C-alpha positions as CSV (number, residue, x, y, z in Angstrom):
1,M,21.6,-103.6,27.2
2,K,24.9,-103.3,29.2
3,A,24.5,-103.8,32.3
4,S,26.6,-100.3,33.1
5,D,23.5,-99.1,31.7
6,N,21.8,-99.7,34.5
7,K,23.5,-98.6,37.3
8,P,23.4,-95.3,38.3
9,G,26.6,-93.1,38.2
10,V,28.9,-95.7,36.5
11,Q,29.7,-95.0,33.2
12,D,30.3,-96.8,30.2
13,P,34.6,-97.0,29.7
14,A,34.1,-96.2,25.9
15,S,32.1,-93.1,26.5
16,A,34.1,-91.8,28.9
17,T,37.1,-92.3,26.4
18,D,35.0,-90.2,24.4
19,L,34.8,-87.8,26.7
20,T,38.3,-87.7,27.4
21,G,39.2,-87.5,24.1
22,G,36.9,-84.9,23.0
23,A,38.2,-82.7,26.0
24,S,41.7,-83.4,24.5
25,I,41.0,-82.1,21.4
26,E,39.1,-79.1,22.7
27,K,42.6,-78.7,24.7
28,V,44.4,-78.8,21.5
29,R,42.3,-76.8,19.5
30,D,42.8,-74.5,22.7
31,I,46.3,-74.5,22.7
32,L,46.8,-74.1,18.8
33,F,43.6,-71.7,18.0
34,G,42.4,-70.2,21.7
35,V,44.2,-67.0,21.5
36,Q,42.9,-66.3,18.2
37,M,39.3,-67.9,19.1
38,R,39.2,-65.5,22.2
39,D,40.5,-62.8,19.9
40,Y,37.5,-63.4,17.2
41,D,35.1,-64.0,20.0
42,K,36.0,-60.7,21.6
43,R,35.9,-58.9,18.5
44,F,32.8,-60.5,17.0
45,A,31.3,-59.5,20.5
46,R,32.7,-56.0,20.2
47,L,31.0,-56.2,16.7
48,E,28.0,-57.1,17.8
49,E,27.9,-54.7,20.6
50,R,28.7,-51.9,18.2
51,L,26.4,-53.2,15.6
52,V,23.5,-53.3,18.4
53,K,25.0,-49.8,19.2
54,D,25.1,-48.7,16.0
55,T,21.4,-49.8,15.1
56,N,19.8,-49.0,18.2
57,D,21.6,-45.3,17.8
58,L,20.0,-45.4,13.9
59,K,16.6,-46.4,15.8
60,D,17.0,-43.3,17.6
61,D,18.1,-41.4,14.8
62,V,15.5,-42.4,12.8
63,R,12.7,-41.8,15.5
64,K,13.8,-38.4,16.0
65,R,14.2,-37.6,12.7
66,L,10.2,-39.3,11.9
67,A,9.5,-37.0,14.9
68,S,11.0,-33.8,13.8
69,L,9.7,-34.5,10.1
70,E,6.5,-35.3,11.4
71,Q,6.4,-32.0,13.3
72,Y,7.8,-30.1,10.6
73,V,4.7,-31.3,8.2
74,K,2.4,-30.6,11.2
75,Q,3.7,-27.3,11.2
76,E,3.6,-26.9,7.8
77,V,0.2,-28.3,7.4
78,A,-1.1,-26.1,10.2
79,A,0.5,-23.0,8.2
80,L,-1.1,-23.6,5.0
81,G,-4.4,-24.2,6.8
82,D,-3.9,-20.9,8.4
83,R,-2.9,-19.5,5.0
84,L,-5.8,-20.8,3.2
85,T,-8.2,-19.7,6.3
86,A,-6.8,-16.0,6.3
87,E,-6.8,-16.0,2.3
88,Q,-10.4,-17.4,2.3
89,G,-11.3,-14.6,4.9
90,E,-9.5,-12.0,2.6
91,R,-11.6,-13.2,-0.6
92,V,-14.8,-13.4,1.6
93,E,-13.8,-9.6,2.5
94,A,-12.9,-8.7,-0.8
95,A,-16.6,-10.1,-2.4
96,K,-18.2,-8.0,0.3
97,D,-16.1,-5.1,-0.6
98,L,-16.9,-5.6,-4.4
99,G,-20.2,-6.1,-3.6
100,E,-20.7,-2.9,-1.8
101,Q,-19.0,-1.3,-4.7
102,L,-21.2,-2.6,-7.2
103,R,-24.4,-1.7,-5.1
104,E,-22.7,1.8,-4.8
105,T,-22.0,2.0,-8.4
106,A,-25.4,0.8,-9.2
107,K,-26.9,3.6,-6.9
108,A,-24.8,6.4,-8.5
109,F,-25.9,5.0,-11.7
110,E,-29.3,5.0,-11.3
111,K,-28.9,8.8,-9.6
112,K,-27.3,9.8,-12.7
113,T,-29.6,8.1,-15.1
114,A,-32.3,10.0,-13.2
115,A,-30.4,13.2,-13.6
116,L,-29.8,12.6,-16.6
117,D,-33.7,11.8,-17.2
118,D,-34.4,14.9,-15.5
119,Q,-32.0,16.8,-17.6
120,S,-33.5,15.6,-20.9
121,A,-37.0,16.2,-19.7
122,R,-35.6,20.0,-19.0
123,A,-33.9,20.1,-22.5
124,Q,-36.7,19.0,-23.9
125,R,-39.0,21.6,-22.2
126,D,-36.3,23.8,-23.1
127,L,-36.3,23.4,-26.7
128,R,-40.2,22.8,-27.0
129,Q,-40.2,26.5,-25.8
130,Q,-37.6,28.0,-27.4
131,L,-39.4,26.4,-30.9
132,L,-42.7,27.7,-29.6
133,D,-41.0,31.5,-29.2
134,Q,-39.2,31.3,-32.4
135,Q,-42.8,30.0,-34.1
136,Q,-44.0,32.9,-32.5
137,R,-41.8,35.4,-33.6
138,L,-41.5,34.0,-36.8
139,T,-45.2,34.3,-37.0
140,D,-45.5,37.8,-35.8
141,E,-42.7,39.0,-38.2
142,I,-44.2,37.1,-41.2
143,Q,-47.7,39.2,-40.0
144,Q,-45.7,42.4,-39.9
145,K,-44.1,41.7,-43.0
146,H,-47.4,40.8,-44.4
147,Q,-48.9,44.1,-43.1
148,E,-46.0,45.7,-44.5
149,L,-46.1,44.4,-47.4
150,L,-49.8,45.0,-47.7
151,A,-49.1,48.8,-46.6
152,T,-46.9,48.9,-49.3
153,L,-48.9,47.6,-51.8
154,G,-51.5,49.6,-50.9
155,R,-49.6,52.7,-50.9
156,E,-47.8,51.9,-54.5
157,S,-51.6,51.4,-56.1
158,G,-52.5,54.4,-54.8
159,E,-49.4,56.1,-55.8
160,L,-50.4,54.1,-59.5
161,R,-53.8,55.2,-59.5
162,D,-52.8,58.6,-58.6
163,E,-50.1,59.1,-61.6
164,K,-52.2,56.8,-64.1
165,A,-53.6,58.4,-67.0
166,D,-57.3,58.1,-67.2
167,R,-58.4,55.9,-69.9
168,A,-60.5,58.3,-71.5
169,A,-58.2,61.0,-71.9
170,L,-55.3,58.2,-72.8
171,A,-57.6,56.8,-75.6
172,S,-58.3,60.3,-76.9
173,L,-54.5,61.2,-76.7
174,L,-53.8,58.2,-78.5
175,S,-56.9,58.4,-81.7
176,N,-55.4,62.0,-81.9
177,Q,-52.2,61.3,-82.5
178,F,-52.8,58.5,-84.7
179,H,-55.7,60.2,-86.3
180,L,-54.8,60.4,-89.6
181,P,-56.9,62.8,-92.5
182,T,-59.0,60.9,-94.5
183,E,-60.4,63.2,-96.9
184,G,-57.9,64.5,-99.4
185,V,-57.1,61.6,-100.5
């Protein structure tokens, strides 16, 4: 250890030379490159400020756009939810209307079926009655024709009896005509 190391406030002459030499190099450097370095420092500072400003602006813009996008997505989701709710309500109403129409159609069908059953039963009754009436007329007509035929047959039979020749008279007439004389032969 050096004696100067132990004393406060006393510097080593070699280190003082280093400081002075370093300072002088800084001065030379400052003289040679000082203006350019300060210019570069200013430019870097401005560039850094601009970069920070642009970064902050970009962050703000991204935040605003994300907020806007988030708001838009929320609005679209809400609108879709509303549309889905409205569509579901419309479908429920349509299903109710369809159910009501089906019930009304079923009632109308039942009424039509009942009316057709009644109409069919009436038509069958009318047809049976017509058949009975037709049968009665035909029976009456057959009986009338039978009576007429019997009367005609009786009349014709009576006329034939009146007009017919008596058997005995006919036999004698025929025997006289075909009777040959057998005595002279």
